[in-house]
N, C-alpha and C positions, 0 to 999 in steps of 0.2 A: 535546436535539436529537432530533427524531423519526426514524422509520425511513427515510423518504424522504430526509431531509436527510443521514442517515448514508450511505445508498446513493449519493447524488450525490457526497458527499465522497469515498467510496471509488473511484468511477469516475474522478473527476477526479485523485485522487492516483495512481491506476494509470497514467493517461495521462502525468502529469508525471514519474513515476518512469521510464517507458519513454523519455521524452525525455532524462532526465538520464543514464541508463546508456549507456555507449558501446558501439558495435558492434551486431550484430544478435542480438536475443534470440529464443529459441525460442518458438514460438506466435505467433498473430496478435493483432490488437487485442482481440478478444472475450476470449481467454484472459487477456491483460494486464489488461483492465478487471476481470474477475472476480478475478484475483489482487490487484488493487488494493483491492477490497472486503475481501478476506481480510487484506491488509496494513494497511488502516485499522483493522480489528479488532485485529490484533497490536499496532500502534502505540498504539492507545488503551489496550489492556490493559497494555502495558509502561509507558506514560506514567503511568497511574494507580497502578500497583503500585510503580514505582521512584521516581517524582518527585512522587506525590500530585497530579498535574495534573488540574484540572477540565476536562472535555471536553463541557460542555453547549452552548457557544456555537459556532455554525457559522462565524462570521466571525472567530474567534480565530486569530491566527497560530500559537499554540502547538498548537492542534488540527490545523491544516493541516500543520505541520512533523512532528508525530508520525505522522500518516496517511501522509505522503510517505515518511518514514523506514521505516515498517513495510512499505510497498509495495516499496521498494527491497530490503529484506531478503528479502521473499517472492519477488520476481522473481529475485534472485541464487540463492536456494535452488532454485527451480524450474529455472533455467538449469543449475545444477550437476547436478541429477537427470536432466534430459533429455540433457545432454551425456554423462553416464556411461552412460546406456542405449544411446546410439548407438555407444559404443566397444566 
């Protein structure tokens, strides 16, 4: 998968992760989409390291699930950090 395919995957995974998570998350859509790209990186790294998952195919359900799971993890961590700073 090329750079632009990965970028698109991360942006869409971030949007889906924001829809999945309940409540209002800190940050707007731009932050969420950027965190989605970071989450797709994290999901891809964990998927290849833990499950030896091939991530070359853009239309693979495995690639999408790993990217969305990584985005959810990153959004939860970001929300915890922002919430702690407000307290």
